[in-house]
LODO-514867 format. One record per residue (C-alpha): y, x, z. Coordinates in steps of 0.02 Angstrom, whole numbers, padded with zeros to 5 digits, always signed. Layout:
BEGIN
YXZ/...
This chain:
BEGIN
-01059-01221+02329/-00950-01072+02322/-00940-00977+02163/-00793-00863+02132/-00710-01013+02055/-00692-01154+02178/-00605-01316+02140/-00512-01464+02213/-00596-01632+02183/-00652-01793+02270/-00781-01774+02409/-00962-01740+02370/-01085-01630+02464/-01103-01452+02410/-01165-01296+02494/-01122-01114+02523/-01145-00934+02471/-01130-00776+02573/-01000-00639+02564/-00980-00510+02700/-00950-00325+02685/-00981-00240+02853/-00834-00134+02908/-00716-00202+02775/-00557-00295+02821/-00423-00382+02720/-00260-00282+02725/-00078-00322+02692/-00010-00236+02536/+00117-00098+02561/+00237-00193+02448/+00214-00382+02479/+00328-00422+02331/+00217-00329+02207/+00087-00442+02124/-00096-00399+02154/-00195-00343+02000/-00300-00478+01917/-00487-00489+01891/-00578-00634+01803/-00565-00734+01966/-00377-00720+01986/-00273-00606+02098/-00377-00478+02190/-00369-00445+02377/-00322-00282+02462/-00460-00213+02574/-00478-00068+02693/-00642+00006+02752/-00646+00042+02939/-00774+00123+03052/-00782+00125+03243/-00690+00275+03312/-00622+00328+03142/-00458+00305+03054/-00451+00178+02912/-00493+00252+02743/-00400+00233+02579/-00357+00053+02534/-00418-00031+02376/-00408-00193+02276/-00569-00289+02241/-00624-00462+02186/-00576-00600+02307/-00741-00692+02286/-00886-00582+02228/-00962-00466+02356/-01076-00377+02231/-01002-00258+02102/-01135-00317+01978/-01052-00488+01977/-00872-00426+01970/-00849-00238+01957/-00660-00238+01982/-00602-00092+02088/-00431-00010+02099/-00353+00103+02230/-00193+00032+02301/-00092+00184+02246/-00179+00204+02078/-00072+00200+01920/-00154+00128+01763/-00109+00165+01583/-00050+00028+01465/-00213+00043+01369/-00319+00012+01525/-00211-00136+01575/-00230-00211+01401/-00419-00186+01405/-00427-00269+01577/-00331-00421+01513/-00452-00439+01366/-00601-00427+01485/-00527-00558+01603/-00504-00680+01457/-00682-00652+01394/-00753-00695+01566/-00672-00868+01570/-00779-01024+01539/-00812-01064+01355/-00721-01231+01368/-00542-01249+01429/-00494-01384+01553/-00412-01484+01412/-00571-01473+01307/-00677-01532+01455/-00565-01685+01478/-00570-01725+01291/-00761-01713+01288/-00777-01820+01445/-00670-01959+01370/-00774-01955+01212/-00936-01955+01313/-00897-02112+01416/-00853-02206+01255/-01030-02180+01189/-01163-02316+01207/-01277-02286+01355/-01422-02235+01240/-01317-02095+01165/-01258-02019+01330/-01363-01863+01350/-01356-01718+01472/-01437-01549+01438/-01516-01487+01598/-01554-01318+01518/-01369-01286+01481/-01298-01398+01619/-01186-01485+01493/-01137-01660+01439/-01183-01680+01255/-01093-01768+01115/-01193-01823+00960/-01131-01669+00865/-01215-01559+00997/-01388-01639+00989/-01461-01529+00851/-01416-01369+00943/-01502-01432+01103/-01654-01520+01028/-01778-01395+01105/-01697-01404+01278/-01733-01513+01431/-01627-01669+01408/-01584-01820+01514/-01537-01982+01426/-01449-02145+01473/-01323-02060+01588/-01232-02199+01680/-01054-02199+01747/-01117-02195+01928/-01221-02041+01884/-01065-01956+01814/-00981-01991+01981/-01111-01884+02072/-01119-01720+01975/-01227-01636+02108/-01370-01751+02058/-01360-01690+01878/-01325-01504+01900/-01454-01379+01959/-01388-01285+02112/-01350-01103+02073/-01450-00979+02177/-01362-00810+02175/-01318-00797+02360/-01189-00660+02330/-01082-00763+02211/-01140-00929+02144/-01254-01003+02278/-01237-01191+02298/-01315-01284+02443/-01305-01472+02446/-01282-01580+02600/-01433-01685+02647/-01415-01873+02623/-01405-01887+02813/-01254-01772+02823/-01173-01850+02669/-01188-02025+02741/-01121-01969+02909/-00969-01883+02832/-00930-02025+02712/-00947-02154+02851/-00842-02051+02971/-00700-02033+02844/-00700-02220+02814/-00704-02258+03002/-00556-02142+03031/-00458-02234+02896/-00441-02098+02765/-00416-02162+02588/-00407-01997+02493/-00500-01832+02510/-00443-01661+02452/-00611-01573+02431/-00585-01385+02422/-00736-01302+02344/-00829-01392+02205/-00862-01270+02062/-00934-01316+01891/-00872-01496+01902/-00736-01474+01771/-00828-01575+01638/-00847-01728+01753/-00668-01765+01806/-00503-01809+01725/-00343-01711+01742/-00274-01799+01896/-00436-01782+01995/-00484-01600+01976/-00409-01425+01969/-00503-01264+01938/-00456-01157+02087/-00504-01003+02189/-00499-01040+02374/-00492-00857+02425/-00324-00821+02343/-00245-00994+02314/-00254-00967+02127/-00245-01111+02002/-00329-01053+01842/-00232-01174+01733/-00064-01117+01799/+00087-01218+01849/+00023-01380+01772/-00131-01379+01886/-00024-01335+02036/+00085-01487+02002/-00070-01598+01990/-00125-01539+02161/+00049-01563+02233/+00060-01741+02166/-00108-01783+02245/-00075-01712+02419/+00103-01781+02426/+00060-01956+02364/+00122-02091+02486/+00202-01949+02586/+00029-01879+02620/-00031-02033+02716/-00219-02068+02719/-00264-01892+02658/-00390-01772+02735/-00442-01600+02674/-00629-01565+02677/-00690-01389+02641/-00862-01307+02644/-00829-01124+02600/-00961-00991+02569/-01022-00931+02739/-01003-00749+02688/-00821-00774+02642/-00694-00686+02752/-00606-00808+02868/-00434-00728+02851/-00404-00758+02664/-00474-00933+02682/-00354-00970+02825/-00207-00903+02723/-00255-01017+02578/-00275-01170+02689/-00106-01139+02768/-00029-01139+02594/-00111-01307+02556/-00048-01373+02723/+00128-01314+02678/+00113-01402+02510/+00065-01564+02601/+00210-01544+02724/+00335-01533+02580/+00300-01717+02546/+00329-01770+02727/+00489-01851+02786/+00589-01757+02919/+00533-01882+03051/+00350-01836+03018/+00375-01647+03025/+00269-01638+03184/+00115-01708+03097/-00034-01602+03044/-00139-01620+02887/-00309-01681+02950/-00445-01555+02906/-00634-01542+02914/-00686-01359+02892/-00877-01346+02883/-00937-01175+02940/-01065-01092+03057/-01028-01105+03244/-01020-00917+03269/-00854-00912+03174/-00771-01022+03306/-00662-00886+03383/-00601-00825+03213/-00558-01000+03151/-00470-01047+03312/-00373-00884+03305/-00290-00945+03144/-00290-01131+03190/-00269-01151+03379/-00268-01341+03366/-00445-01343+03295/-00599-01387+03397/-00782-01375+03349/-00887-01533+03346/-01067-01530+03405/-01128-01618+03246/-01256-01511+03153/-01231-01514+02965/-01390-01499+02861/-01417-01435+02684/-01554-01500+02570/-01596-01341+02475/-01574-01206+02607/-01722-01147+02711/-01619-01106+02866/-01475-01230+02871/-01572-01388+02904/-01688-01471+03029/-01873-01493+03001/-02030-01388+02978/-01952-01270+02850/-01784-01251+02938/-01722-01206+03109/-01739-01320+03259/-01550-01328+03258/-01435-01302+03109/-01296-01176+03148/-01169-01266+03037/-01031-01366+03121/-00870-01459+03082/-00705-01381+03139/-00562-01505+03144/-00388-01539+03211/-00431-01723+03238/-00449-01762+03426/-00637-01754+03463/-00633-01914+03567/-00595-02009+03405/-00752-01945+03320/-00910-02040+03363/-01071-01944+03332/-01230-02045+03297/-01330-02085+03455/-01488-02109+03350/-01480-01921+03311/-01468-01876+03496/-01281-01864+03525/-01201-01934+03682/-01025-01952+03751/-00973-01837+03893/-00843-01928+03996/-00785-01765+04077/-00756-01674+03912/-00702-01833+03823/-00805-01793+03669/-00978-01821+03595/-01103-01681+03622/-01285-01647+03578/-01421-01708+03695/-01463-01533+03762/-01281-01484+03787/-01264-01511+03974/-01097-01509+04065/-01074-01351+04170/-00983-01384+04334/-00932-01201+04347/-00855-01192+04171/-00802-01376+04179/-00861-01397+04001/-01012-01437+03893/-01034-01255+03843/-01178-01246+03719/-01132-01195+03542/-01302-01196+03457/-01375-01360+03521/-01485-01285+03658/-01454-01296+03845/-01356-01142+03899/-01364-01061+04072/-01218-01006+04180/-01207-00821+04221/-01108-00793+04381/-01083-00609+04341/-01010-00643+04168/-00925-00800+04236/-00976-00901+04085/-01125-00991+04008/-01238-00894+03890/-01385-00930+03775/-01549-00969+03866/-01634-00817+03787/-01504-00696+03858/-01516-00599+04021/-01382-00502+04114/-01391-00315+04080/-01323-00207+04222/-01305-00058+04106/-01196-00151+03980/-01123-00264+04116/-01145-00414+04004/-01277-00539+03949/-01383-00497+03797/-01558-00514+03725/-01690-00431+03835/-01737-00304+03699/-01559-00258+03652/-01501-00078+03636/-01394-00023+03785/-01265+00064+03678/-01118-00026+03754/-01015-00165+03679/-00978-00148+03494/-00832-00267+03493/-00652-00215+03507/-00521-00120+03411/-00567+00020+03290/-00395+00101+03314/-00368+00116+03502/-00540+00068+03568/-00479-00077+03677/-00598-00225+03693/-00469-00363+03709/-00414-00366+03526/-00465-00324+03348/-00394-00192+03233/-00288-00319+03137/-00189-00364+03296/-00180-00189+03372/-00007-00145+03439/-00036+00033+03376/-00075-00020+03197/+00097+00033+03131/+00080+00210+03198/-00097+00215+03132/-00038+00165+02959/+00098+00297+02964/-00030+00427+03013/-00147+00372+02874/-00005+00379+02748/+00040+00554+02807/-00141+00609+02790/-00152+00536+02614/+00008+00627+02562/-00057+00789+02636/-00219+00771+02537/-00123+00731+02377/-00015+00887+02401/-00172+00991+02428/-00254+00922+02270/-00094+00954+02171/-00086+01134+02235/-00268+01162+02186/-00234+01094+02010/-00079+01205+01991/-00177+01359+02044/-00317+01314+01924/-00192+01301+01781/-00120+01472+01825/-00294+01550+01821/-00336+01463+01657/-00175+01461+01556/
């Protein structure tokens, strides 16, 4: 699913792309009040490159969504000053990179399209575009679909080819099995409306009140205040009753900016709540790989991970079967109590009366951990030295004093804080981060003074 431009729209299955830069973390700007510079995908994010045992390097702004500079080459140092000419050129570039049709033009074309007789409703698969009669001549040599029905328009994923650039525009579609499970579960739980965060390229299929073009990594509405108000009206309708947010972000997307965005959507929903309902939470389904559990729960402590394995139709790894893994690593993270969510017994899920939740068949309850501990669908084994259950392929290493794969490198644990070296926290929550930032700032100033001195001496030598 996730292109740089994600959207809000009614639920339909879509997939994921990858974005992960090793050793790069999102940073807080030095001046929170100052707006971030813009790239074609909206406000950029501030990043810092970190390495184990080293101080953080100079901070920079980069695209919030594209991990490859070939797809979005925006780069700016945090302390860099740009000329008016460069700023003007950047604005022109950002405008040129926008879609050829505005949101208003898409709506106008859609209304004209559905008024056409069925025999005149054509879709160009080559250009991925709904066609009006005036467009036919231009597309006569392309691959066309005719007789597009209203139900077909309601399922855009069946018309559009999934994009395949994993670094920006990869789109993986839920299998029918997963779609049916999710749709049935939402109905069983009594939800009447779905805020689907992440459905790019659907602008030409929905009217104004059903869709906003949006970037989920920076909470940016591309059509400005008007789109923001559309989203507000939707999430606050009936004081937010009967609404659930479903999101399937790109798996390579950094969890922190996603969490910040989702908290802003939650706050928007809460604005429509009465004071008596201030304790309520916006129900959420966040679909993501199981190995992000600790990061997601760090930002949303009320979330739990369901055992249900989500499959994708057009991804070789994220599905069951001969061409996929034995178990899909994709799960549903939610703040809905797990005992209210019934997983299908025909797919091998059972109810654990001790944990009060449905688990996969192989996920056995551990009496020592007092929990069904498996995360990946296999039966895990309890390690008495680590005092926890671990994957069945792992063995305890006396050198590392932890469980790991038998052929791992005994180089010691790689987790922990890059600043102070402690293993019980990450760099972003280090108590010494303020002093580290001050030290980094002092080092930067010292380097700037040195460069300035070198330039002055060069000017003296070459008057």
